[in-house]
DOTORDREN-369624 format. One record per residue (C-alpha): residue in one letter; x, y negated, z. Coordinates in pm, whole numbers, plus 50000, padded with zeros to 5 digits. Each point is the difference from the previous one (the first is absolute). Example, Ala and Ser with C-alpha at 12.3 -4.5 7.8 and 13.67 -1.06 7.14 Angstrom:
2
A512305045050780 S501374965649934 
END
This chain:
214
M358395104991364 R501625030350174 G503135011849793 T503035022950013 V503275002349832 V500245037849814 A503195007450039 C501095026549721 G503135018250077 A503024990250199 A500574969049690 G496444990350086 Q500284997750399 R503644980749963 A497724975449758 A497664997350269 A502344993950304 G498784969350137 A496484996449888 E497084985750168 L497725023949922 P499845032550185 V502105026049810 T498965035949873 A502885018349930 V499045028949673 G501995019249769 T500294990249652 R497284999349765 P497175005750273 G497115020549943 K496715004650155 P501115010750383 E502224967750038 I497494974649816 D496465006750018 S499705002650367 L501854961649965 L497044992249792 G497695002750261 E502144976750237 Y501244973549774 D499104975849727 R503394987449890 L502665029349924 V503624984449958 V502015025549822 A503604999650011 G501465023549771 T500225007049617 D497824999149720 G499045033350034 D499484999450346 L497804969449939 A497995021049741 A499645024350242 V498424982250253 V497684982849707 V498675035349885 R498705003050362 I498264970350034 M498545005249655 R498975031050056 R498244991150325 E498044976149803 R501844968450265 L501244978549726 S497544972550085 D500764994450347 V503905012350052 S502414973249922 L503345011749859 G503254982750084 Y503415015649840 L503804997950133 P501825014449732 V503355019950116 A501305003449637 P499994985149671 S496234994349937 P498064999549657 A496964993250211 A501424974950224 A501424980549688 R496664998349831 W498274992350268 R502654967150082 L500835013350334 P502904981650207 A503255018949945 E501234991250392 P498945028850228 S499154979050268 A497614973949745 A498385029649852 L499365013550369 A498064969850109 L498354995449696 A498725037750026 A498974994750333 G498584966050016 G499144992349673 A496424995449803 D499305024949751 T498195002649665 A498345026249777 V502495007349717 P499375030749737 L500665037450107 V501095024049770 R499215039850041 D500525028849768 D497785031049917 T502065020850254 G498854978650280 G502774982150069 V500754960849957 L502654979749854 L501174966050150 G503804992649827 A500865021449750 A499825032649782 R502205011149730 L500345029249738 E503035008149782 A500115015449670 V496655008249943 K498175014649708 G496214995149964 Q497364973849957 A498834972750263 Y497134973649989 C499724967250194 D496224997950010 E499025007949635 Q503634984949903 V502375032649820 A503144982650253 F502105030849796 D499515031549785 G503035025449991 E502944990350225 A501164974350205 A503464994050192 A498154987450317 V496624995850125 E499644974450304 I496674990350172 A499294976850248 P497074982950146 D499254961749933 D497074975550052 A497645017349724 G500945036250115 V502555012349799 L503224991149811 A501975027049796 R503454997049851 V500365022549689 T503805000749856 R500625020149696 G502965009049791 R503635016350078 F502334975649870 L497954967649921 K497624998750299 R496474979349964 T497794995350306 A496344992249974 I497804986350289 F496795014950058 H497154980550268 G496515019950057 R497585015450257 A502035034549941 F502825017349877 Q499865034049908 I502775023049869 G500085040049828 C503525012949965 L501625029449993 P501305013450292 T502574975150180 S501304997550353 S501174965149950 L497284982150153 V500674981050317 I497174978350188 D501334974450217 G503285013650039 I498875037250079 P500045029249760 A497165015749869 G501335031150110 R498515023249704 E499354997049640 T497934971949857 T497595007049714 R497784971550071 R499184970050217 T497704975050025 W500424967150196 Y497044975550038 R498854970450209 H498185013750304 T496434988150040 A501034982250384 D502974978950048 L503025000250224 R499914973550276 L504144990049974 V500994976850238 R502474978149828 G499494963250120 
END
């Protein structure tokens, strides 16, 4: 195995200090120029960064069709829904040791219809429209909040309705799709969408992610 720590931004570089693997310093949310050359040289990338940084790296692995032969470790530098979901060690040195030397296992990869991925959580607030989880109607009308996350089957969605008496319904499926009035509330893996959203679909990708989690 040949690996490198992809240290994203100043926080990632601080977290990677002392790593036994070589360190490749990149900016936050690295893209094609930073990541694609690494995919030809290494078969393990350890990402030191945020969930948004990790998602940016996974997008490049997916687009280069290298999911089957590149394993991915993760050293979070901020609170991380992805790390919590994967039960990664909270202690930084333990997380780094696992990411660099642990065994990888296949985990479902959730992507969306814009070419992005979802690793930790996505959230919309105060939306009006309609959503489906597979063939099941998740809501039709108004929702106070919609949270989408990967799970072992594909996608988990929590829909909270009601202004004063909140009630939450949970849905599991291979895909979740929403159509709504324009909203700028969408945040994916800690990164605001940056433009108004009227529809989005998340679904389990045909290939899994090779994740190092022991």
